[in-house]
N, C-alpha and C positions, 0 to 999 in steps of 0.2 A: 232642437239642438242641431239637427242636420241642416235646417234651413239657414240658421245663423252661420254655421261653418261655411256653407255654400256662398252666402252673401259676402263673407270675409274674403274668400278666395277670389271672387269676382272683382272686388275692389282692388286687391293686390295685382291681379292680372291687368286691370284697367290702367293702374298707375304705371306698371312696367311697360305696357304697350304705349302709353302716352309718352313716357320718358324716352322711349326708343325712337319716336317718330316726330316729337315736337320739342326742339331744344329750348324754346322759350318757356317751357313748363318743366325744366329739369328739377331734380330734387332740392338743390340748394336754393332755388327760387321759391320753393314752398315753405322754407323756414323764415320766420319774421326777421327783418333786418336787425332788430335789437339784440338777437342772439348770435349774430355773426361774429361778434367779438365781445368777450365778457372779461372784465378785469376783477382780480380778487387778491387778497393777501395770503401768502403761503402759510404764514404763522398767524393764528387768530386766537381770540379769547384772552384770558389772563395769563401772564407769564412772569414768575418771580425771578428777579435778577440779583446776583451777588456781585458787588463791585470790589475790585482789588486796588488797594491804595499803592500804586506803583510809581507815583510821581508823574504819571501821564494819564491823559483821559482814556476811559475805557470806551471801546467802540463796539457797536453791535449792528449787524446788517439784517435788514428784513426785506423780503422779496415781494414785489407786486408782479403777479403772473397775468399774461395775456392768453386767453383761451377762447372757446366758442366754436361755432360751426365753420368759421373761416378765419383762423388766427393769423393768416398771411396778410391780413389788412392792417394798416397802420392804426395807432391809437394814441390817445393822450390821457394822462392821469396826474392828480395832485395828491400828495400825502400831507395831511394837516393834523393839528393837535387840538383836542377839545379845550374849550376855555374852562376856568375854574367854575364858572356858573353852570356850564353844561355838565361838568364832571360831578358837581354836587347834586344836580337835579336828576341826572340819568343814573348815577350810581350811588352817591353818598346817601341821599335821603331814602332811597329804596332799600339799601342794605344796612342802614344804620351805622356806617363807617365813616370815620373822619378822614376822607381822601384829600390830599393836598397835591396840587399840581407843582411840578418842578418849575422854579423861576427861570427865565431865559438865560441869565448869566451862568446857570449850572450846566446847561446842556446846549448842543447844537445839532442841527439836522443838515445832512448833505444829500443833494439830489432829490429834493422834494417834488420838483416838476419833472415829469417823465414823458418823453416823446418816443413811442415805440415805432420802429421801422417795421417793414414787412417781415424782416428776418428775426427781429427781437421776439423772444418768447417770455422774458422777464427782465426786470430792472430792479436794483436794490436802492433803498434809502438807508443811509448810515446815521445811527444815533451815537453821538459822542458825549459822554458824561464825565464831569470833573468830580472824582471821589472826595477830595478834600473840601470842595465847596458844598457838595451835597451833605457831607458830614456836619458842617456848620449849620446848614439849613435844617437838618434833622434835629439838631440840638435845640432849636427854637421851638419845636413842638414834638416831643417825644411820643405823644399818643397818636400822632398822624401816620397814615400810610401814604408814603410818598410815591407818586405815579407820574407816568407820561402816556396818556391814551392817544394813540395814533389811528387815523382812519384815512381811507382812500376815496377820492371822488373824481368824477369826470364830467364835464359839461357836454361832451360829444359822445361818449361811449358808455355802455352798460357796465354796472358794477354789481357784483353778487352781494346782495344785502345781508346774506348770512355769513359772509367771509370778508367783510370790508374793514375790519379793525383788529388791532392788537392792543391790549391793555397792560402796559409795563408797570410792574410793582417792584420797587427797589427794597429788597429785604434787609441787606446788611452791607456793611463796608468792612472788608477784611484786609489786614496788612500782612501779606505773605512773609514767611520766614524760612530760613534754611536750617535744617537740624539733622542730627544723627537719628536714625530711625529707632535705635534702641540704645538707651544709655544706662541700662541696669548693669552693674558690675558683677561679673561671674568669673571665677578663677578656673582657667583651663589647666588641666593636668597633663604634663609631658613626662616621659620616662627618661631618666638620665642615660645618655649614650645610645638611645634607640633611633633617633632621627636627627640629622644634622640641621635641617631647615624646615620651616613650615610657613604657610601663607595664611594670614587672617584677612578675610574679606568683610569690610565694614560698610554697611549700607548708610547713605545719607540722602536727604531728599528735600525737595520743596514741598511745603505742607499744603499746597493747592496744586491743581493739575497745571502742568506747564505747557500752555497752548501757544505762547507768544514770545518767550524770552530765551536769550543765550546768556547764561550766568556762569561766571567764573568764581571759584571758591579757593581760598587759600587756607592752608593748615599749618599749625606749629605744635611744638611740643611744650607742654606746661610742666616743667621739671619740679617746680615748687609744690605741685599738688601731692607728690609722693609723701613728703614729710607731713603735710596736713592730714592726709588720709591715715597714715600710721599713728599719729597722735590721737585722732578721733576714734580709731577702731582697735588700738593696741596690737597692731600688726607689724611685721618686719619686712615689708616690701622694699626691694632695691630698684632704683631707677635703672632702666635698661641702657647700657652703654650704646653711644651712637654708632660704634663699629659693629654692633650686633643686629642692626635692622636697616631696612631700606623702605622709605616712605615717600610717596609723591606729595610734594608740598603744594601743588596746584592741580586742580581738576575742574571739570566743567559739567554743567547741566544744560546741554543744548536744547533748542526748542523742540518740544515734543518728548523730552526726557524728564520725568518727574523724579525718578530715583535711580542712583547708580552706585557703584561699589568702589570704595577706596581700599586699595590692597597694601598690606604691610607684610614684608617678608622678614622673618626672624631667623637669624643664623645661631643655632645652638651649640655649634662646635666648640666654642670656648667658654660656654656658660657652665658654672658649677650648679649642683642642686641648690634649690631655694626659691623664694618667691620674687617675681620680677613684675615691674609695672611700666607701661608706656602710656602716659596721659596725652591723648591727641585732642587739641582744641581747634575748633573751626574759628579761624582768626578774623576773617573778613570775606565779603563777597562783593561782586561788581554791582549788584543790586539787591535790595532787601537786606535784612539784618539777620545774623545768627540768632536762633530762638534761645531766649534766656533759660537756663536750666537744661537745655538739650543741645548745647554747643560743645560738650566735652564727652569724648568716648575714652574710656579707661580700658586699655588692653592689659589684662592681668593674667599671669600664668605661673604655674608652679612646676619646677623641674624636681621630680621626686627621686630621691636617692635609692640605692639598692636596699631592699628589705634585708636587714642584718640577720644572720643566723643566730638564734637565741640558745643554741646548744651550749651547755656549760654555764650559762649566766646564772647569777643568784640575785635574789631580791629580798631586801630587808624592810619590813613594814614597821611603821611607828606603833601600830597597834593592829591586832587581829583577833577574831573569835573563830576557832576551828570547830565546825559542827561535826556531828557524828558521821556524816557522809563524806567528810573531807572538805566540803565547802567552807569558805571563809579564809582558807589559807592563801597567802600571797602568791605562793608558787602556782596557783591555778591560772594566773594571768599569762603564764608561758606554756600551758599545756595543750594549746590548739583546740580546746573544746569550749565553744561559746556558752555551753550550758553549765559550766562550772565558774566559780567566781571567788575573788578576794573581798572580804568585808571588814570594815573597821570594827574595833571591839564594841560589843553590846552586852555580852554576858557578864553579869556581875558589875554592871555599870558602864555607861557610855564614855568613850574616850572623847576629849575635846578637840576641836579644831586647833591648828591645821593637822590634817592626816598626811603622812608622807610615806612614799615608797621609793627606796634607794636601790637602783639597779647597777650591778657590777657586770660589765660586759667582758672583763678579763683581757681585753686588748684595746689598743688605741684606734679610734675611729674619728672621722669628721661626721658628727651628727647633724642631720638636716631637717628631719621631720619625726614626729611622734604620733602614733595612731592609738587612740583610746576607744574602747568599746564598753559601754556600761553593762551592768548586770541586766539581763533581758527583762524588759517590762518595768524596771525600777529607775525612776528618776530621782537621784538624791545628789550625787556629786555635781556641782555646778561650775564653779570657777576655781582657777589655780594658776600655778607658775611651773616653769621648767628650768632646771639648773643643770650645768655640766661641770665636771671636775676631772682633773688628771690624777688626783691622789685620794679623793674622798673626803678631804678636809676643807680645801678652798674651793668655793663654788662661784660660778658665773651665772647670773640670771640670763637666760637665752630666749625667753618668750612666755606668753601667757596663753590660757585657754578658757573657753566657755563651752560647756557641754550642752548640745541641743537635745530636744525631747525626741530621740530616735534610737531604735536598737541597732541601726546601721553603724558601721565603723566610721569614726571621725578623725580626719587627718588634720594635724596642726603643724605648721611650719615654725621652725626656730631659727635663730641666727646661726648659720653654719659654724660649728664650734668643735675643735679637736679635744678629745678626752677619753676616759675609760669609764666614767660613771655618769649616770643620768638620775636626777632626782625629780620626782613628780610630787608636787606639793598641792593639796587640795585646801583652799582657803575658805570656800563657801559651799554650803550644802543646803539643798531644798528639803531635807528631812528635819522634822521637829527636834530630833535628838542629835542632829549633826552627823548622822551616819553616812557613809559612802560605800560604793562597791563598784568593781570593775570586773568584766569577764575576761577580756584580753587586752594585752598591750604589745605593740610592736614598735621597733625603732628603726629608722632608716638613715642611710648616710653613705659614706665612702670608706671602704676598708683601707687601712694604711698597709702599704706593701713593705 
């Protein structure tokens, strides 16, 4: 081992000595000329591409790099495409894949002949593909994998055989769309008189990465949607008056921006308690189309009236069964204890639907919401109606309700209506005997001064 190390040091010393004393034998001249400049493709191997149907050709750049021991030398290269015969023989038959070569009318290549100066370290070839024409071509053979195999050659210079090609595979053609990021309708709750204005930030986006486009988007209000929604869902939303909001009718997604925020400022100063809706539709864009089904954002919010004081109120049930513990009595819905409850008649026979609770609030109010809480753990009361009266005889239907399967309190808006009496009518039960039960009831609104 010592002899080998000694011999190695002697060789190194000899080379250093020679290079210092004989210029014609410097290190550069010891490297074979074929390694002075070496060409290769920066991206190699198989690359899957997604094309975007934008009305324009999709463009992709691939670099051919000049390296080697002396990259300051000039060089020449050509970028070529495998023929269908070569593609089948070199790839298709070996892999058992039906590779098809793009026809020349589908794509074009720019800068396939490359002249490298001493300063050049790389040059790019540009591939331009027409998505519409490729889509038509794909439809002629849906089982094929459509490809464009590129490789670099040079008659004068060395090419790295391990990095001389890129195999482009066109995976799919996507038509981008503009859409609201979230179109689920959720009702925001606001407290009457608490805040005069609030800002709702609504995200909208291009559904692919925005690498190349400056897109202008126009928005409008779809007032007709409110009635349609109310009819379908048995709700009582009111269209937000144009004096109560500020909305930008036009916004942009500049190049590099895939998602941004549309801001809506709501002025609550003159809004009474109740349910409000502002349906914002993505009307048109400078390029691409609004996504069907995701082009409407429904800003829905509820201004909740004051929780009215239940002191002195009376409630008359259409039926009840008072148990030994006091449970079952209608007065339990006003006692503030969620563990007590009113129950429709069951002892000695079950009372038929509908079941009714009539509340006398002893004063005139503008009623805006009713809160119901079921008997804990018991789902029986299901659907029903709300009524309001000034005298307890003539009633106005002001809304409906459907009870969800939860022990949490459930708030239901009604058409804001002035009166002294509120009637809660249960028309459907999930109980086999049509029984119903509630633990607490609260009513919200504006007290008359």
